[in-house]
C-alpha positions as CSV (number, residue, x, y, z in Angstrom):
1,M,0.0,0.0,0.0
2,S,1.3,3.4,-0.9
3,R,1.8,6.1,1.8
4,A,-0.9,8.1,0.0
5,D,-3.3,5.2,0.4
6,E,-2.5,5.0,4.1
7,I,-3.1,8.7,4.6
8,Y,-6.3,8.6,2.5
9,R,-7.7,5.7,4.4
10,A,-6.9,7.2,7.8
11,T,-8.5,10.5,6.8
12,C,-11.7,9.0,5.4
13,L,-12.1,6.7,8.4
14,D,-11.7,9.6,10.7
15,I,-14.4,11.6,8.8
16,L,-16.8,8.6,8.7
17,E,-16.3,7.7,12.4
18,N,-15.9,11.1,14.0
19,G,-17.0,13.7,11.5
20,F,-19.9,16.3,11.7
21,S,-22.9,15.7,9.4
22,D,-24.8,18.6,8.1
23,E,-27.8,16.5,7.3
24,G,-30.9,18.6,8.0
25,L,-29.1,21.9,7.7
26,E,-29.3,24.4,4.9
27,V,-26.4,23.8,2.4
28,R,-25.4,25.5,-0.9
29,P,-24.3,22.5,-3.0
30,R,-27.0,20.6,-5.0
31,W,-27.0,17.3,-6.9
32,A,-28.1,17.4,-10.5
33,D,-31.7,16.5,-9.5
34,G,-31.8,19.5,-7.2
35,T,-31.5,17.6,-3.9
36,P,-29.3,19.2,-1.3
37,A,-25.8,17.6,-1.3
38,H,-25.0,17.0,2.3
39,T,-21.6,16.0,3.7
40,I,-19.8,14.5,6.7
41,K,-16.8,16.6,7.5
42,K,-13.7,17.1,9.6
43,F,-12.3,20.6,10.2
44,G,-8.6,21.4,10.0
45,V,-7.1,18.2,8.5
46,V,-3.3,18.3,8.0
47,N,-1.6,15.6,6.0
48,R,2.1,15.4,5.3
49,Y,3.8,13.7,2.3
50,N,7.5,13.1,2.3
51,L,8.4,13.4,-1.4
52,T,11.9,12.0,-0.9
53,E,10.3,8.6,0.0
54,E,7.7,8.1,-2.7
55,F,5.4,10.0,-5.0
56,P,2.0,10.4,-3.2
57,I,-0.3,8.8,-5.6
58,M,-3.2,6.5,-4.5
59,T,-3.6,2.9,-5.7
60,L,-7.0,2.2,-4.1
61,R,-8.3,3.7,-7.3
62,R,-6.8,5.3,-10.3
63,T,-5.7,8.9,-10.2
64,Y,-5.6,10.3,-13.7
65,W,-2.4,12.0,-12.9
66,K,-1.5,13.2,-16.4
67,S,-4.8,15.1,-16.6
68,A,-4.1,16.5,-13.1
69,V,-0.7,17.7,-14.4
70,D,-2.3,19.2,-17.5
71,E,-4.6,21.3,-15.2
72,L,-1.6,22.3,-13.0
73,L,0.3,23.5,-16.1
74,W,-2.9,25.4,-17.3
75,I,-3.0,27.3,-14.0
76,W,0.7,27.7,-13.1
77,Q,2.4,27.9,-16.5
78,K,-0.2,29.2,-18.9
79,K,-1.8,31.2,-16.1
80,S,-5.0,30.8,-18.1
81,N,-8.7,30.9,-17.3
82,R,-9.8,29.8,-20.8
83,I,-11.1,26.3,-20.9
84,A,-10.0,26.0,-24.6
85,D,-6.4,26.1,-23.3
86,L,-7.0,23.0,-21.1
87,G,-6.7,19.5,-22.4
88,S,-9.4,18.0,-20.3
89,H,-13.1,18.9,-19.6
90,V,-12.8,19.2,-15.8
91,W,-13.8,22.9,-15.9
92,D,-16.5,22.7,-18.5
93,E,-19.4,23.1,-16.1
94,W,-17.8,26.3,-14.7
95,A,-17.3,28.0,-18.0
96,G,-19.2,31.2,-18.8
97,D,-20.4,32.5,-22.1
98,D,-17.0,34.0,-22.8
99,G,-15.3,30.5,-22.5
100,T,-13.5,31.4,-19.3
101,I,-14.0,30.6,-15.6
102,G,-13.9,34.3,-14.8
103,K,-11.0,36.0,-12.9
104,A,-10.1,32.7,-11.2
105,Y,-7.1,30.4,-10.7
106,G,-4.6,31.0,-13.5
107,Y,-5.9,34.5,-14.2
108,Q,-4.8,35.5,-10.6
109,L,-1.4,34.0,-10.9
110,G,-0.7,35.9,-14.1
111,L,-1.5,39.4,-12.7
112,K,1.6,41.6,-12.4
113,H,2.6,43.1,-9.1
114,K,5.1,45.8,-8.2
115,Y,8.2,44.8,-6.2
116,K,11.4,46.7,-5.5
117,E,13.1,44.4,-8.0
118,G,10.5,45.2,-10.7
119,E,7.1,43.9,-11.9
120,M,6.5,40.2,-11.7
121,D,3.5,37.9,-11.4
122,Q,3.2,35.5,-8.4
123,V,4.8,32.5,-10.1
124,D,7.8,34.5,-11.4
125,R,8.2,36.0,-7.9
126,V,8.4,32.5,-6.4
127,L,10.9,31.5,-9.0
128,Y,13.0,34.6,-8.4
129,D,13.0,34.2,-4.6
130,L,13.9,30.5,-4.7
131,K,17.0,31.4,-6.7
132,H,17.9,34.8,-5.1
133,N,16.3,34.8,-1.7
134,P,16.0,31.1,-0.6
135,A,16.1,31.9,3.1
136,S,13.1,34.2,2.7
137,R,10.0,33.4,4.8
138,R,7.8,35.3,2.3
139,I,7.8,32.9,-0.7
140,L,4.1,32.3,-1.2
141,T,1.2,32.7,-3.6
142,S,-2.5,33.4,-3.0
143,I,-5.3,33.4,-5.6
144,Y,-8.1,34.3,-3.1
145,N,-8.4,37.8,-4.3
146,F,-11.4,39.4,-2.5
147,D,-11.7,42.2,-5.1
148,D,-12.3,39.7,-7.9
149,L,-14.4,37.0,-6.1
150,H,-17.6,38.4,-7.7
151,E,-16.1,37.7,-11.1
152,M,-15.0,34.2,-10.4
153,N,-17.2,31.3,-11.6
154,L,-15.9,29.3,-8.7
155,Y,-14.1,30.6,-5.6
156,P,-10.7,29.0,-5.3
157,C,-10.6,25.7,-3.4
158,A,-6.8,25.2,-3.3
159,Y,-5.9,28.9,-2.9
160,S,-2.4,29.3,-1.4
161,M,1.1,27.8,-1.7
162,T,3.9,28.6,0.8
163,F,7.4,27.5,-0.2
164,N,10.2,27.2,2.4
165,V,13.8,26.2,1.8
166,S,15.8,24.4,4.5
167,G,19.4,24.0,3.4
168,N,19.1,22.5,0.0
169,T,15.6,21.2,0.5
170,L,12.3,22.7,-0.8
171,N,9.2,22.2,1.3
172,A,5.7,23.5,0.7
173,I,2.3,24.0,2.3
174,L,-0.8,23.7,0.2
175,N,-3.8,25.5,1.8
176,Q,-7.2,24.4,0.8
177,R,-10.5,25.9,2.0
178,S,-12.6,22.9,0.9
179,Q,-11.9,19.3,-0.2
180,D,-14.1,16.7,-1.7
181,M,-12.3,13.5,-0.6
182,L,-13.6,11.2,-3.3
183,T,-13.3,13.3,-6.4
184,A,-10.5,15.7,-5.7
185,N,-8.2,14.8,-2.8
186,N,-5.5,12.7,-4.5
187,W,-5.9,14.8,-7.7
188,N,-4.8,17.9,-5.8
189,V,-2.1,16.1,-3.9
190,C,-0.5,14.8,-7.1
191,Q,-0.7,18.2,-8.7
192,Y,1.1,20.0,-6.0
193,A,3.6,17.3,-5.4
194,V,4.5,17.7,-9.1
195,L,4.7,21.5,-8.6
196,V,7.2,21.1,-5.8
197,H,9.3,18.8,-8.0
198,M,9.1,21.4,-10.8
199,M,10.1,24.3,-8.5
200,A,12.9,22.4,-6.9
201,Q,14.4,21.2,-10.1
202,V,14.6,24.6,-11.8
203,S,15.9,26.2,-8.6
204,G,18.7,23.7,-8.0
205,L,17.0,22.3,-4.9
206,Q,15.9,18.9,-3.7
207,V,12.3,18.1,-2.9
208,G,11.3,17.7,0.8
209,E,7.8,17.7,2.3
210,L,4.4,18.7,0.9
211,V,2.0,19.6,3.8
212,H,-1.7,19.7,2.8
213,V,-3.9,21.8,5.1
214,I,-7.6,21.3,4.5
215,A,-10.1,23.5,6.3
216,D,-13.3,21.7,5.4
217,C,-12.5,18.1,4.6
218,H,-15.6,16.2,3.6
219,I,-17.3,13.2,2.0
220,Y,-20.6,13.8,0.2
221,D,-23.6,11.7,1.3
222,R,-23.9,10.0,-2.1
223,H,-20.2,9.2,-2.2
224,I,-20.1,7.3,1.1
225,P,-20.8,3.8,-0.4
226,A,-17.9,4.2,-2.9
227,V,-15.5,5.5,-0.2
228,K,-16.4,2.6,2.1
229,A,-15.8,0.1,-0.7
230,M,-12.4,1.6,-1.4
231,L,-11.4,1.4,2.3
232,E,-11.9,-2.4,2.1
233,L,-9.1,-2.8,-0.5
234,D,-5.5,-3.6,-0.1
235,G,-3.4,-1.1,-2.0
236,F,-0.3,-1.6,-4.1
237,E,3.2,-0.1,-3.7
238,A,3.7,3.4,-4.9
239,P,5.0,3.6,-8.5
240,K,8.3,5.2,-9.4
241,F,8.0,8.9,-10.4
242,S,10.6,10.7,-12.4
243,V,11.1,14.1,-14.0
244,D,13.0,14.9,-17.2
245,P,16.3,16.1,-15.7
246,S,17.1,18.2,-18.8
247,V,14.4,20.7,-18.0
248,T,15.8,23.8,-16.3
249,D,13.2,26.3,-17.3
250,F,9.8,26.2,-15.4
251,Y,8.0,27.2,-18.6
252,A,9.5,24.3,-20.6
253,F,7.8,21.5,-18.7
254,T,5.1,19.6,-20.5
255,K,3.0,16.6,-19.5
256,E,5.6,14.4,-21.1
257,S,8.3,15.7,-18.8
258,F,7.0,13.4,-16.1
259,K,6.8,9.6,-15.9
260,M,5.1,7.1,-13.6
261,E,6.5,3.6,-13.8
262,N,4.7,0.5,-12.6
263,Y,1.6,2.3,-11.6
264,Q,-0.9,-0.4,-10.3
265,F,-4.3,0.5,-9.1
266,H,-7.7,-1.1,-8.3
267,P,-10.6,-0.7,-10.8
268,F,-13.3,1.7,-9.7
269,D,-16.8,0.7,-10.7
270,F,-18.9,3.4,-9.1
271,E,-20.7,6.2,-10.9
272,I,-19.6,9.4,-9.1
273,P,-22.4,12.1,-9.0
274,M,-21.0,15.6,-8.9
275,A,-22.3,18.2,-6.5
276,I,-22.6,21.8,-7.8
C-alpha cells in the first residue's frame, strides 16, 4: 500500500467515524436532481507527504495524474482561465459564455505586481526568490483575491502555496478551504507534489515535504458507499516517479516531462455524482 493510500484511508475513516454531518441543515451544494448535497466533514485536517520517500499517488483507485498535471500547467504555466487552453473537460461546467472561468485560478497567478526588483506575477516572484532569496519566509502565492471574487465562476478551493527552503531542500504547504475527498483529494495532492518537484528542479534544490492543510475536509452523502468500498481494499506499492532532468526552465515543462513507472491501481466501478 502506498503512503498516499494510508493517509487517504486514515482521513476517510476519521471523517466517517468522527465527522460532523450537516444532514438537515441548509447547504449550498446541490445534486443534478436539485436535492441538497450533504456532507460528513472534519475541520482542520493536516496531511504530510515526504516526497523523498515516494510520490504520493493512490492505488486504491486510479488517479488520472496526467490530466491533473495538465490542469496544473494550465493554472501555473499558462496562467489561463480559458477552458479551450485546457486538455481536459474538468472545468466545462464552470465556463461562462466567454469561454472562461472568470477571474479565477490562472488569471490571478498571471497578474503583475510591483516589487522593488520590478514587476512580476506571483509565479515568477516565487521562481525569483527560490534562486535569489531562498532563506526568505515570504515565498508564497495566493489566488483568493477578494476584489475579484464576484467575477470568479468558482471561488478557489486550493488557494495558497507557501514555499520554504531548509538548506538545499524545498518544502511547501498547500492551503485548501474545501476538499471533496472522493473526487479531488489525490488529484490535488498529485498536482502540487509535481509542482514542488518542478520548482525544486529549476531552482537547483531537492524536494522535501508537501504539507496539505484542509479547512473543510468532507465526504458527500452519495459518495459514502464508494468510499467505504475503497477502504476495504489492499493497495499496491507506490510507482516510481521521475522528472526529465534536462528541463531547467519552469515554462519548458510539459505533461511528457513526467513519468510514472509500474503504476498499479484497483478498478473503480462506481458512478460518481457531482455536486454543484
